[in-house]
N, CA, C, O and the ligand as a Tripos MOL2 file, in Angstrom:
@<TRIPOS>MOLECULE
protein
  297   295    75     0     0
PROTEIN
NO_CHARGES

@<TRIPOS>ATOM
      1 N           1.2510  -48.1680  -77.6280 N.3       1 MET1
      2 CA          1.5310  -48.0700  -76.2100 C.3       1 MET1
      3 C           0.2570  -47.5910  -75.4870 C.2       1 MET1
      4 O          -0.4520  -46.7050  -75.9640 O.2       1 MET1
      5 N          -0.0050  -48.2010  -74.3340 N.am      2 ASN2
      6 CA         -1.2110  -47.8800  -73.6250 C.3       2 ASN2
      7 C          -0.8210  -47.1580  -72.3250 C.2       2 ASN2
      8 O          -0.8750  -47.7290  -71.2360 O.2       2 ASN2
      9 N          -0.4310  -45.9040  -72.4730 N.am      3 ALA3
     10 CA          0.0330  -45.1670  -71.3100 C.3       3 ALA3
     11 C          -1.1240  -44.8730  -70.3380 C.2       3 ALA3
     12 O          -2.2120  -44.4670  -70.7460 O.2       3 ALA3
     13 N          -0.8710  -45.0750  -69.1200 N.am      4 ARG4
     14 CA         -1.8830  -44.7850  -68.1040 C.3       4 ARG4
     15 C          -2.0260  -43.2510  -67.9540 C.2       4 ARG4
     16 O          -1.0260  -42.5350  -67.9130 O.2       4 ARG4
     17 N          -3.2570  -42.7660  -67.8750 N.am      5 PRO5
     18 CA         -3.3690  -41.3200  -67.6850 C.3       5 PRO5
     19 C          -2.8150  -40.9010  -66.3360 C.2       5 PRO5
     20 O          -2.9790  -41.6010  -65.3370 O.2       5 PRO5
     21 N          -2.1700  -39.7690  -66.3220 N.am      6 HIS6
     22 CA         -1.7140  -39.2770  -65.0300 C.3       6 HIS6
     23 C          -1.7940  -37.7630  -64.9810 C.2       6 HIS6
     24 O          -1.9870  -37.0780  -65.9850 O.2       6 HIS6
     25 N          -1.6420  -37.2970  -63.8010 N.am      7 LEU7
     26 CA         -1.8310  -35.8680  -63.5070 C.3       7 LEU7
     27 C          -0.5460  -35.3800  -62.8560 C.2       7 LEU7
     28 O           0.0640  -36.0630  -62.0340 O.2       7 LEU7
     29 N          -0.1640  -34.1880  -63.2490 N.am      8 ILE8
     30 CA          0.9850  -33.5600  -62.5660 C.3       8 ILE8
     31 C           0.4160  -32.4860  -61.6430 C.2       8 ILE8
     32 O          -0.3310  -31.6120  -62.0830 O.2       8 ILE8
     33 N           0.7620  -32.5530  -60.4050 N.am      9 ALA9
     34 CA          0.2430  -31.5610  -59.4530 C.3       9 ALA9
     35 C           1.2150  -31.3730  -58.3020 C.2       9 ALA9
     36 O           2.0810  -32.2080  -58.0440 O.2       9 ALA9
     37 N           1.0460  -30.2750  -57.6340 N.am     10 ARG10
     38 CA          1.8070  -30.0420  -56.4070 C.3      10 ARG10
     39 C           0.9160  -29.3270  -55.4170 C.2      10 ARG10
     40 O          -0.1090  -28.7490  -55.7790 O.2      10 ARG10
     41 N           1.3160  -29.3770  -54.1890 N.am     11 VAL11
     42 CA          0.6050  -28.6550  -53.1410 C.3      11 VAL11
     43 C           0.7090  -27.1930  -53.4280 C.2      11 VAL11
     44 O           1.7670  -26.7180  -53.8410 O.2      11 VAL11
     45 N          -0.3760  -26.4480  -53.2200 N.am     12 ARG12
     46 CA         -0.3470  -25.0100  -53.5070 C.3      12 ARG12
     47 C           0.7550  -24.3710  -52.6570 C.2      12 ARG12
     48 O           0.9030  -24.6660  -51.4710 O.2      12 ARG12
     49 N           1.5380  -23.4660  -53.3170 N.am     13 PRO13
     50 CA          2.7340  -22.9160  -52.6050 C.3      13 PRO13
     51 C           2.3970  -22.3400  -51.2530 C.2      13 PRO13
     52 O           3.2120  -22.4600  -50.3380 O.2      13 PRO13
     53 N           1.2420  -21.7200  -51.0650 N.am     14 GLU14
     54 CA          0.9420  -21.1430  -49.7720 C.3      14 GLU14
     55 C           0.6570  -22.1880  -48.7060 C.2      14 GLU14
     56 O           0.6490  -21.8700  -47.5170 O.2      14 GLU14
     57 N           0.4210  -23.4310  -49.1130 N.am     15 LEU15
     58 CA          0.1630  -24.5040  -48.1530 C.3      15 LEU15
     59 C           1.3680  -25.4190  -47.9740 C.2      15 LEU15
     60 O           1.4510  -26.1600  -46.9940 O.2      15 LEU15
     61 N           2.2850  -25.3690  -48.9060 N.am     16 ALA16
     62 CA          3.4350  -26.2820  -48.8450 C.3      16 ALA16
     63 C           4.3740  -25.8940  -47.7180 C.2      16 ALA16
     64 O           4.6960  -24.7170  -47.5550 O.2      16 ALA16
     65 N           4.8110  -26.8560  -46.9500 N.am     17 ARG17
     66 CA          5.6970  -26.6320  -45.8450 C.3      17 ARG17
     67 C           7.0690  -27.2660  -46.0480 C.2      17 ARG17
     68 O           8.0640  -26.8160  -45.4800 O.2      17 ARG17
     69 N           7.1070  -28.3120  -46.8610 N.am     18 THR18
     70 CA          8.3750  -29.0460  -47.0410 C.3      18 THR18
     71 C           8.7570  -29.0520  -48.5100 C.2      18 THR18
     72 O           7.9660  -28.7430  -49.4020 O.2      18 THR18
     73 N           9.9980  -29.4170  -48.7070 N.am     19 GLU19
     74 CA         10.5150  -29.5150  -50.0930 C.3      19 GLU19
     75 C           9.7010  -30.5690  -50.8720 C.2      19 GLU19
     76 O           9.4510  -30.4150  -52.0670 O.2      19 GLU19
     77 N           9.3030  -31.6210  -50.1830 N.am     20 ARG20
     78 CA          8.5510  -32.6780  -50.8590 C.3      20 ARG20
     79 C           7.1850  -32.1590  -51.3010 C.2      20 ARG20
     80 O           6.7010  -32.5000  -52.3800 O.2      20 ARG20
     81 N           6.5800  -31.3420  -50.4680 N.am     21 GLU21
     82 CA          5.2740  -30.7810  -50.8120 C.3      21 GLU21
     83 C           5.3760  -29.8020  -51.9570 C.2      21 GLU21
     84 O           4.4320  -29.6430  -52.7310 O.2      21 GLU21
     85 N           6.5250  -29.1380  -52.0720 N.am     22 LEU22
     86 CA          6.7150  -28.1730  -53.1560 C.3      22 LEU22
     87 C           7.0560  -28.8560  -54.5020 C.2      22 LEU22
     88 O           6.9440  -28.2430  -55.5640 O.2      22 LEU22
     89 N           7.4590  -30.0870  -54.4360 N.am     23 SER23
     90 CA          7.8390  -30.7610  -55.6700 C.3      23 SER23
     91 C           6.5920  -31.1050  -56.4850 C.2      23 SER23
     92 O           5.4960  -31.2570  -55.9460 O.2      23 SER23
     93 N           6.7910  -31.2210  -57.7900 N.am     24 CYS24
     94 CA          5.7140  -31.6720  -58.6650 C.3      24 CYS24
     95 C           5.6430  -33.1860  -58.6420 C.2      24 CYS24
     96 O           6.6010  -33.8650  -59.0100 O.2      24 CYS24
     97 N           4.5290  -33.7040  -58.2180 N.am     25 HIS25
     98 CA          4.3470  -35.1690  -58.1640 C.3      25 HIS25
     99 C           3.4960  -35.6370  -59.3350 C.2      25 HIS25
    100 O           2.7110  -34.8900  -59.9170 O.2      25 HIS25
    101 N           3.6910  -36.8940  -59.6450 N.am     26 LEU26
    102 CA          2.8900  -37.5240  -60.7220 C.3      26 LEU26
    103 C           1.8840  -38.4850  -60.0830 C.2      26 LEU26
    104 O           2.2390  -39.3380  -59.2700 O.2      26 LEU26
    105 N           0.6470  -38.3250  -60.4690 N.am     27 PHE27
    106 CA         -0.4170  -39.1140  -59.8960 C.3      27 PHE27
    107 C          -1.0530  -39.9780  -60.9910 C.2      27 PHE27
    108 O          -1.5260  -39.4550  -62.0000 O.2      27 PHE27
    109 N          -1.0630  -41.2800  -60.7920 N.am     28 PRO28
    110 CA         -1.7990  -42.1130  -61.7830 C.3      28 PRO28
    111 C          -3.2820  -41.8840  -61.5960 C.2      28 PRO28
    112 O          -3.7490  -41.8010  -60.4600 O.2      28 PRO28
    113 N          -4.0300  -41.7810  -62.6690 N.am     29 LEU29
    114 CA         -5.4750  -41.5500  -62.6200 C.3      29 LEU29
    115 C          -6.1920  -42.8050  -63.0110 C.2      29 LEU29
    116 O          -5.6600  -43.6130  -63.7720 O.2      29 LEU29
    117 N          -7.4310  -42.9930  -62.4900 N.am     30 PRO30
    118 CA         -8.2240  -44.1380  -62.9510 C.3      30 PRO30
    119 C          -8.5310  -43.9280  -64.4200 C.2      30 PRO30
    120 O          -8.7570  -42.8050  -64.8710 O.2      30 PRO30
    121 N          -8.5350  -45.0420  -65.1670 N.am     31 ALA31
    122 CA         -8.7270  -44.9580  -66.6050 C.3      31 ALA31
    123 C         -10.1040  -44.3290  -66.9040 C.2      31 ALA31
    124 O         -10.2440  -43.5860  -67.8750 O.2      31 ALA31
    125 N         -11.1020  -44.6200  -66.0830 N.am     32 ASP32
    126 CA        -12.3860  -43.9620  -66.2070 C.3      32 ASP32
    127 C         -12.9950  -43.8130  -64.8100 C.2      32 ASP32
    128 O         -12.4470  -44.3080  -63.8250 O.2      32 ASP32
    129 N         -14.1070  -43.1380  -64.7440 N.am     33 GLY33
    130 CA        -14.7430  -42.9560  -63.4390 C.3      33 GLY33
    131 C         -14.3130  -41.6600  -62.8050 C.2      33 GLY33
    132 O         -13.4380  -40.9650  -63.3220 O.2      33 GLY33
    133 N         -14.9160  -41.3350  -61.7040 N.am     34 PRO34
    134 CA        -14.6630  -40.0380  -61.0630 C.3      34 PRO34
    135 C         -13.2870  -40.0020  -60.4110 C.2      34 PRO34
    136 O         -12.6750  -41.0360  -60.1460 O.2      34 PRO34
    137 N         -12.8280  -38.8060  -60.1660 N.am     35 LEU35
    138 CA        -11.5860  -38.5800  -59.4560 C.3      35 LEU35
    139 C         -11.7320  -39.0060  -58.0000 C.2      35 LEU35
    140 O         -12.7000  -38.5940  -57.3610 O.2      35 LEU35
    141 N         -10.8420  -39.7960  -57.4460 N.am     36 PRO36
    142 CA        -10.9510  -40.1550  -56.0350 C.3      36 PRO36
    143 C         -10.7940  -38.9430  -55.1300 C.2      36 PRO36
    144 O         -10.2570  -37.9170  -55.5460 O.2      36 PRO36
    145 N         -11.2670  -39.0630  -53.8790 N.am     37 ALA37
    146 CA        -11.2390  -37.9400  -52.9510 C.3      37 ALA37
    147 C          -9.8060  -37.5420  -52.6200 C.2      37 ALA37
    148 O          -9.5250  -36.3650  -52.3940 O.2      37 ALA37
    149 N          -8.9150  -38.5010  -52.5890 N.am     38 SER38
    150 CA         -7.5430  -38.1790  -52.3830 C.3      38 SER38
    151 C          -6.6990  -38.9980  -53.3550 C.2      38 SER38
    152 O          -7.0220  -40.1410  -53.6780 O.2      38 SER38
    153 N          -5.6270  -38.3930  -53.8060 N.am     39 LEU39
    154 CA         -4.8040  -39.0390  -54.8350 C.3      39 LEU39
    155 C          -3.4730  -39.4280  -54.2420 C.2      39 LEU39
    156 O          -2.9080  -38.7040  -53.4220 O.2      39 LEU39
    157 N          -2.9800  -40.5640  -54.6560 N.am     40 ARG40
    158 CA         -1.6800  -41.0140  -54.1910 C.3      40 ARG40
    159 C          -0.6800  -40.9650  -55.3620 C.2      40 ARG40
    160 O          -0.8960  -41.5400  -56.4290 O.2      40 ARG40
    161 N           0.3820  -40.2740  -55.1120 N.am     41 ALA41
    162 CA          1.4260  -40.1300  -56.1530 C.3      41 ALA41
    163 C           2.1860  -41.4360  -56.2840 C.2      41 ALA41
    164 O           2.1060  -42.3100  -55.4190 O.2      41 ALA41
    165 N           2.9310  -41.5570  -57.3880 N.am     42 TYR42
    166 CA          3.7720  -42.7370  -57.5800 C.3      42 TYR42
    167 C           4.7170  -42.9510  -56.4210 C.2      42 TYR42
    168 O           5.0280  -44.0920  -56.0800 O.2      42 TYR42
    169 N           5.1850  -41.8610  -55.7990 N.am     43 CYS43
    170 CA          6.1550  -42.0140  -54.6890 C.3      43 CYS43
    171 C           5.4610  -42.2760  -53.3690 C.2      43 CYS43
    172 O           6.1320  -42.4340  -52.3500 O.2      43 CYS43
    173 N           4.1090  -42.3270  -53.3530 N.am     44 GLY44
    174 CA          3.4340  -42.6020  -52.0940 C.3      44 GLY44
    175 C           2.9150  -41.3630  -51.3790 C.2      44 GLY44
    176 O           2.2990  -41.4580  -50.3170 O.2      44 GLY44
    177 N           3.1650  -40.2150  -51.9610 N.am     45 PHE45
    178 CA          2.7190  -38.9640  -51.3760 C.3      45 PHE45
    179 C           1.2300  -38.7620  -51.6310 C.2      45 PHE45
    180 O           0.7770  -38.8330  -52.7740 O.2      45 PHE45
    181 N           0.4800  -38.5130  -50.5830 N.am     46 ASP46
    182 CA         -0.9730  -38.3180  -50.7290 C.3      46 ASP46
    183 C          -1.2510  -36.8370  -50.8540 C.2      46 ASP46
    184 O          -0.6110  -36.0040  -50.2120 O.2      46 ASP46
    185 N          -2.2250  -36.5290  -51.7000 N.am     47 ILE47
    186 CA         -2.5870  -35.1220  -51.9130 C.3      47 ILE47
    187 C          -4.1110  -35.0310  -51.9150 C.2      47 ILE47
    188 O          -4.7850  -35.9130  -52.4490 O.2      47 ILE47
    189 N          -4.6470  -33.9910  -51.3340 N.am     48 VAL48
    190 CA         -6.0940  -33.7180  -51.4050 C.3      48 VAL48
    191 C          -6.2890  -32.7380  -52.5370 C.2      48 VAL48
    192 O          -5.6830  -31.6670  -52.5480 O.2      48 VAL48
    193 N          -7.1560  -33.1080  -53.5190 N.am     49 PRO49
    194 CA         -7.2760  -32.1900  -54.6560 C.3      49 PRO49
    195 C          -7.4840  -30.7370  -54.3130 C.2      49 PRO49
    196 O          -6.9500  -29.8740  -55.0100 O.2      49 PRO49
    197 N          -8.2350  -30.4210  -53.2700 N.am     50 GLY50
    198 CA         -8.4730  -29.0160  -52.9370 C.3      50 GLY50
    199 C          -7.2530  -28.2790  -52.4500 C.2      50 GLY50
    200 O          -7.2250  -27.0480  -52.4490 O.2      50 GLY50
    201 N          -6.2380  -29.0200  -52.0350 N.am     51 GLN51
    202 CA         -5.0170  -28.3680  -51.5820 C.3      51 GLN51
    203 C          -3.9340  -28.3470  -52.6560 C.2      51 GLN51
    204 O          -2.8190  -27.8860  -52.4120 O.2      51 GLN51
    205 N          -4.2630  -28.8430  -53.8360 N.am     52 ALA52
    206 CA         -3.2720  -28.9720  -54.8760 C.3      52 ALA52
    207 C          -3.5910  -28.0930  -56.0370 C.2      52 ALA52
    208 O          -4.7440  -27.7190  -56.2560 O.2      52 ALA52
    209 N          -2.5770  -27.7630  -56.7800 N.am     53 GLU53
    210 CA         -2.7950  -27.1060  -58.0450 C.3      53 GLU53
    211 C          -2.3120  -28.0380  -59.1310 C.2      53 GLU53
    212 O          -1.2550  -28.6610  -59.0400 O.2      53 GLU53
    213 N          -3.1440  -28.1060  -60.1760 N.am     54 ARG54
    214 CA         -2.8660  -28.9660  -61.2680 C.3      54 ARG54
    215 C          -1.9470  -28.2330  -62.2380 C.2      54 ARG54
    216 O          -2.1460  -27.0500  -62.5130 O.2      54 ARG54
    217 N          -0.9570  -28.9240  -62.7480 N.am     55 LEU55
    218 CA         -0.0040  -28.2500  -63.6620 C.3      55 LEU55
    219 C          -0.1530  -28.8950  -65.0290 C.2      55 LEU55
    220 O          -0.3430  -30.1050  -65.1480 O.2      55 LEU55
    221 N          -0.0610  -28.0590  -66.0610 N.am     56 ASP56
    222 CA         -0.1800  -28.5680  -67.4420 C.3      56 ASP56
    223 C           1.0660  -29.2880  -67.8770 C.2      56 ASP56
    224 O           1.0330  -30.0720  -68.8250 O.2      56 ASP56
    225 N           2.1520  -29.0390  -67.2090 N.am     57 GLY57
    226 CA          3.4020  -29.7020  -67.5320 C.3      57 GLY57
    227 C           4.3260  -29.5760  -66.3630 C.2      57 GLY57
    228 O           4.0230  -28.8730  -65.3990 O.2      57 GLY57
    229 N           5.4760  -30.2590  -66.4300 N.am     58 PRO58
    230 CA          6.3920  -30.1600  -65.3090 C.3      58 PRO58
    231 C           6.8060  -28.7050  -65.0900 C.2      58 PRO58
    232 O           7.1640  -28.0020  -66.0350 O.2      58 PRO58
    233 N           6.7540  -28.2690  -63.8480 N.am     59 ALA59
    234 CA          7.1590  -26.9000  -63.5260 C.3      59 ALA59
    235 C           7.8790  -26.9730  -62.1820 C.2      59 ALA59
    236 O           7.5640  -27.8290  -61.3560 O.2      59 ALA59
    237 N           8.8200  -26.1010  -61.9660 N.am     60 GLY60
    238 CA          9.5100  -26.1150  -60.7230 C.3      60 GLY60
    239 C          10.3090  -27.3900  -60.5750 C.2      60 GLY60
    240 O          10.8570  -27.9230  -61.5390 O.2      60 GLY60
    241 N          10.3610  -27.8650  -59.3430 N.am     61 MET61
    242 CA         11.1710  -29.0130  -59.0170 C.3      61 MET61
    243 C          10.3920  -30.3110  -59.1110 C.2      61 MET61
    244 O           9.4160  -30.4890  -58.3820 O.2      61 MET61
    245 N          10.7970  -31.2340  -59.9960 N.am     62 PRO62
    246 CA         10.0610  -32.5060  -60.0910 C.3      62 PRO62
    247 C          10.4400  -33.4240  -58.9250 C.2      62 PRO62
    248 O          11.5250  -33.3260  -58.3500 O.2      62 PRO62
    249 N           9.5240  -34.2980  -58.6070 N.am     63 CYS63
    250 CA          9.7580  -35.3360  -57.5970 C.3      63 CYS63
    251 C          10.4560  -36.4810  -58.2860 C.2      63 CYS63
    252 O           9.8800  -37.1390  -59.1520 O.2      63 CYS63
    253 N          11.6780  -36.7200  -57.9100 N.am     64 MET64
    254 CA         12.4660  -37.7730  -58.6080 C.3      64 MET64
    255 C          11.9000  -39.1570  -58.4500 C.2      64 MET64
    256 O          11.8160  -39.8890  -59.4360 O.2      64 MET64
    257 N          11.5010  -39.5620  -57.2370 N.am     65 PRO65
    258 CA         10.8630  -40.9000  -57.1020 C.3      65 PRO65
    259 C           9.6470  -41.0540  -58.0030 C.2      65 PRO65
    260 O           9.4300  -42.1270  -58.5650 O.2      65 PRO65
    261 N           8.8450  -39.9930  -58.1500 N.am     66 CYS66
    262 CA          7.6750  -40.0730  -59.0220 C.3      66 CYS66
    263 C           8.1010  -40.2650  -60.4800 C.2      66 CYS66
    264 O           7.5370  -41.0940  -61.1950 O.2      66 CYS66
    265 N           9.0930  -39.5000  -60.9090 N.am     67 LEU67
    266 CA          9.5280  -39.6280  -62.2990 C.3      67 LEU67
    267 C          10.0390  -41.0320  -62.5800 C.2      67 LEU67
    268 O           9.7590  -41.5970  -63.6380 O.2      67 LEU67
    269 N          10.7740  -41.5860  -61.6570 N.am     68 LEU68
    270 CA         11.3520  -42.9100  -61.8960 C.3      68 LEU68
    271 C          10.2470  -43.9650  -61.8900 C.2      68 LEU68
    272 O          10.2460  -44.8610  -62.7340 O.2      68 LEU68
    273 N           9.3140  -43.8700  -60.9560 N.am     69 GLN69
    274 CA          8.2360  -44.8270  -60.9060 C.3      69 GLN69
    275 C           7.3320  -44.7340  -62.1430 C.2      69 GLN69
    276 O           6.9040  -45.7510  -62.6880 O.2      69 GLN69
    277 N           7.0500  -43.5010  -62.5760 N.am     70 ALA70
    278 CA          6.1950  -43.2990  -63.7540 C.3      70 ALA70
    279 C           6.8720  -43.8850  -64.9820 C.2      70 ALA70
    280 O           6.2210  -44.4990  -65.8270 O.2      70 ALA70
    281 N           8.1970  -43.6900  -65.0770 N.am     71 ALA71
    282 CA          8.9050  -44.2240  -66.2440 C.3      71 ALA71
    283 C           8.8720  -45.7480  -66.2150 C.2      71 ALA71
    284 O           8.7700  -46.3680  -67.2740 O.2      71 ALA71
    285 N           8.9530  -46.3600  -65.0660 N.am     72 LEU72
    286 CA          8.9260  -47.8180  -64.9740 C.3      72 LEU72
    287 C           7.5250  -48.3440  -65.2360 C.2      72 LEU72
    288 O           7.3660  -49.4370  -65.7800 O.2      72 LEU72
    289 N           6.4880  -47.5670  -64.8490 N.am     73 ALA73
    290 CA          5.1370  -48.0800  -64.9630 C.3      73 ALA73
    291 C           4.5700  -47.9640  -66.3750 C.2      73 ALA73
    292 O           3.6030  -48.6440  -66.7180 O.2      73 ALA73
    293 N           5.1760  -47.0970  -67.1950 N.am     74 SER74
    294 CA          4.5780  -46.8700  -68.5510 C.3      74 SER74
    295 C           5.1790  -47.8090  -69.5530 C.2      74 SER74
    296 O           4.8140  -47.7750  -70.7280 O.2      74 SER74
    297 ZN          6.3320  -37.7720  -55.7680 Zn       75 ZN75
@<TRIPOS>BOND
     1     1     2 1
     2     2     3 1
     3     3     4 2
     4     3     5 am
     5     5     6 1
     6     6     7 1
     7     7     8 2
     8     7     9 am
     9     9    10 1
    10    10    11 1
    11    11    12 2
    12    11    13 am
    13    13    14 1
    14    14    15 1
    15    15    16 2
    16    15    17 am
    17    17    18 1
    18    18    19 1
    19    19    20 2
    20    19    21 am
    21    21    22 1
    22    22    23 1
    23    23    24 2
    24    23    25 am
    25    25    26 1
    26    26    27 1
    27    27    28 2
    28    27    29 am
    29    29    30 1
    30    30    31 1
    31    31    32 2
    32    31    33 am
    33    33    34 1
    34    34    35 1
    35    35    36 2
    36    35    37 am
    37    37    38 1
    38    38    39 1
    39    39    40 2
    40    39    41 am
    41    41    42 1
    42    42    43 1
    43    43    44 2
    44    43    45 am
    45    45    46 1
    46    46    47 1
    47    47    48 2
    48    47    49 am
    49    49    50 1
    50    50    51 1
    51    51    52 2
    52    51    53 am
    53    53    54 1
    54    54    55 1
    55    55    56 2
    56    55    57 am
    57    57    58 1
    58    58    59 1
    59    59    60 2
    60    59    61 am
    61    61    62 1
    62    62    63 1
    63    63    64 2
    64    63    65 am
    65    65    66 1
    66    66    67 1
    67    67    68 2
    68    67    69 am
    69    69    70 1
    70    70    71 1
    71    71    72 2
    72    71    73 am
    73    73    74 1
    74    74    75 1
    75    75    76 2
    76    75    77 am
    77    77    78 1
    78    78    79 1
    79    79    80 2
    80    79    81 am
    81    81    82 1
    82    82    83 1
    83    83    84 2
    84    83    85 am
    85    85    86 1
    86    86    87 1
    87    87    88 2
    88    87    89 am
    89    89    90 1
    90    90    91 1
    91    91    92 2
    92    91    93 am
    93    93    94 1
    94    94    95 1
    95    95    96 2
    96    95    97 am
    97    97    98 1
    98    98    99 1
    99    99   100 2
   100    99   101 am
   101   101   102 1
   102   102   103 1
   103   103   104 2
   104   103   105 am
   105   105   106 1
   106   106   107 1
   107   107   108 2
   108   107   109 am
   109   109   110 1
   110   110   111 1
   111   111   112 2
   112   111   113 am
   113   113   114 1
   114   114   115 1
   115   115   116 2
   116   115   117 am
   117   117   118 1
   118   118   119 1
   119   119   120 2
   120   119   121 am
   121   121   122 1
   122   122   123 1
   123   123   124 2
   124   123   125 am
   125   125   126 1
   126   126   127 1
   127   127   128 2
   128   127   129 am
   129   129   130 1
   130   130   131 1
   131   131   132 2
   132   131   133 am
   133   133   134 1
   134   134   135 1
   135   135   136 2
   136   135   137 am
   137   137   138 1
   138   138   139 1
   139   139   140 2
   140   139   141 am
   141   141   142 1
   142   142   143 1
   143   143   144 2
   144   143   145 am
   145   145   146 1
   146   146   147 1
   147   147   148 2
   148   147   149 am
   149   149   150 1
   150   150   151 1
   151   151   152 2
   152   151   153 am
   153   153   154 1
   154   154   155 1
   155   155   156 2
   156   155   157 am
   157   157   158 1
   158   158   159 1
   159   159   160 2
   160   159   161 am
   161   161   162 1
   162   162   163 1
   163   163   164 2
   164   163   165 am
   165   165   166 1
   166   166   167 1
   167   167   168 2
   168   167   169 am
   169   169   170 1
   170   170   171 1
   171   171   172 2
   172   171   173 am
   173   173   174 1
   174   174   175 1
   175   175   176 2
   176   175   177 am
   177   177   178 1
   178   178   179 1
   179   179   180 2
   180   179   181 am
   181   181   182 1
   182   182   183 1
   183   183   184 2
   184   183   185 am
   185   185   186 1
   186   186   187 1
   187   187   188 2
   188   187   189 am
   189   189   190 1
   190   190   191 1
   191   191   192 2
   192   191   193 am
   193   193   194 1
   194   194   195 1
   195   195   196 2
   196   195   197 am
   197   197   198 1
   198   198   199 1
   199   199   200 2
   200   199   201 am
   201   201   202 1
   202   202   203 1
   203   203   204 2
   204   203   205 am
   205   205   206 1
   206   206   207 1
   207   207   208 2
   208   207   209 am
   209   209   210 1
   210   210   211 1
   211   211   212 2
   212   211   213 am
   213   213   214 1
   214   214   215 1
   215   215   216 2
   216   215   217 am
   217   217   218 1
   218   218   219 1
   219   219   220 2
   220   219   221 am
   221   221   222 1
   222   222   223 1
   223   223   224 2
   224   223   225 am
   225   225   226 1
   226   226   227 1
   227   227   228 2
   228   227   229 am
   229   229   230 1
   230   230   231 1
   231   231   232 2
   232   231   233 am
   233   233   234 1
   234   234   235 1
   235   235   236 2
   236   235   237 am
   237   237   238 1
   238   238   239 1
   239   239   240 2
   240   239   241 am
   241   241   242 1
   242   242   243 1
   243   243   244 2
   244   243   245 am
   245   245   246 1
   246   246   247 1
   247   247   248 2
   248   247   249 am
   249   249   250 1
   250   250   251 1
   251   251   252 2
   252   251   253 am
   253   253   254 1
   254   254   255 1
   255   255   256 2
   256   255   257 am
   257   257   258 1
   258   258   259 1
   259   259   260 2
   260   259   261 am
   261   261   262 1
   262   262   263 1
   263   263   264 2
   264   263   265 am
   265   265   266 1
   266   266   267 1
   267   267   268 2
   268   267   269 am
   269   269   270 1
   270   270   271 1
   271   271   272 2
   272   271   273 am
   273   273   274 1
   274   274   275 1
   275   275   276 2
   276   275   277 am
   277   277   278 1
   278   278   279 1
   279   279   280 2
   280   279   281 am
   281   281   282 1
   282   282   283 1
   283   283   284 2
   284   283   285 am
   285   285   286 1
   286   286   287 1
   287   287   288 2
   288   287   289 am
   289   289   290 1
   290   290   291 1
   291   291   292 2
   292   291   293 am
   293   293   294 1
   294   294   295 1
   295   295   296 2
@<TRIPOS>SUBSTRUCTURE
     1 MET1         2 RESIDUE 1 A MET
     2 ASN2         6 RESIDUE 1 A ASN
     3 ALA3        10 RESIDUE 1 A ALA
     4 ARG4        14 RESIDUE 1 A ARG
     5 PRO5        18 RESIDUE 1 A PRO
     6 HIS6        22 RESIDUE 1 A HIS
     7 LEU7        26 RESIDUE 1 A LEU
     8 ILE8        30 RESIDUE 1 A ILE
     9 ALA9        34 RESIDUE 1 A ALA
    10 ARG10       38 RESIDUE 1 A ARG
    11 VAL11       42 RESIDUE 1 A VAL
    12 ARG12       46 RESIDUE 1 A ARG
    13 PRO13       50 RESIDUE 1 A PRO
    14 GLU14       54 RESIDUE 1 A GLU
    15 LEU15       58 RESIDUE 1 A LEU
    16 ALA16       62 RESIDUE 1 A ALA
    17 ARG17       66 RESIDUE 1 A ARG
    18 THR18       70 RESIDUE 1 A THR
    19 GLU19       74 RESIDUE 1 A GLU
    20 ARG20       78 RESIDUE 1 A ARG
    21 GLU21       82 RESIDUE 1 A GLU
    22 LEU22       86 RESIDUE 1 A LEU
    23 SER23       90 RESIDUE 1 A SER
    24 CYS24       94 RESIDUE 1 A CYS
    25 HIS25       98 RESIDUE 1 A HIS
    26 LEU26      102 RESIDUE 1 A LEU
    27 PHE27      106 RESIDUE 1 A PHE
    28 PRO28      110 RESIDUE 1 A PRO
    29 LEU29      114 RESIDUE 1 A LEU
    30 PRO30      118 RESIDUE 1 A PRO
    31 ALA31      122 RESIDUE 1 A ALA
    32 ASP32      126 RESIDUE 1 A ASP
    33 GLY33      130 RESIDUE 1 A GLY
    34 PRO34      134 RESIDUE 1 A PRO
    35 LEU35      138 RESIDUE 1 A LEU
    36 PRO36      142 RESIDUE 1 A PRO
    37 ALA37      146 RESIDUE 1 A ALA
    38 SER38      150 RESIDUE 1 A SER
    39 LEU39      154 RESIDUE 1 A LEU
    40 ARG40      158 RESIDUE 1 A ARG
    41 ALA41      162 RESIDUE 1 A ALA
    42 TYR42      166 RESIDUE 1 A TYR
    43 CYS43      170 RESIDUE 1 A CYS
    44 GLY44      174 RESIDUE 1 A GLY
    45 PHE45      178 RESIDUE 1 A PHE
    46 ASP46      182 RESIDUE 1 A ASP
    47 ILE47      186 RESIDUE 1 A ILE
    48 VAL48      190 RESIDUE 1 A VAL
    49 PRO49      194 RESIDUE 1 A PRO
    50 GLY50      198 RESIDUE 1 A GLY
    51 GLN51      202 RESIDUE 1 A GLN
    52 ALA52      206 RESIDUE 1 A ALA
    53 GLU53      210 RESIDUE 1 A GLU
    54 ARG54      214 RESIDUE 1 A ARG
    55 LEU55      218 RESIDUE 1 A LEU
    56 ASP56      222 RESIDUE 1 A ASP
    57 GLY57      226 RESIDUE 1 A GLY
    58 PRO58      230 RESIDUE 1 A PRO
    59 ALA59      234 RESIDUE 1 A ALA
    60 GLY60      238 RESIDUE 1 A GLY
    61 MET61      242 RESIDUE 1 A MET
    62 PRO62      246 RESIDUE 1 A PRO
    63 CYS63      250 RESIDUE 1 A CYS
    64 MET64      254 RESIDUE 1 A MET
    65 PRO65      258 RESIDUE 1 A PRO
    66 CYS66      262 RESIDUE 1 A CYS
    67 LEU67      266 RESIDUE 1 A LEU
    68 LEU68      270 RESIDUE 1 A LEU
    69 GLN69      274 RESIDUE 1 A GLN
    70 ALA70      278 RESIDUE 1 A ALA
    71 ALA71      282 RESIDUE 1 A ALA
    72 LEU72      286 RESIDUE 1 A LEU
    73 ALA73      290 RESIDUE 1 A ALA
    74 SER74      294 RESIDUE 1 A SER
    75 ZN75       297 GROUP 0 **** ****
């Protein structure tokens, strides 16, 4: 299986204003090359890396649309 690399991240709690921002989103990463300036989650949510915290695993509330899209994409 050739799983696409992805990143689990959420907006830092002190910056999050909505439930969606507090959810853990899944971001597909480029297979190689530098990290883009802004990342788009599977669900379409955009995040700026400086405003996000990277998680080593799912924590808190997962974003359901992201989970479903990631499962379909892998
Ligand atoms: Zn999401």
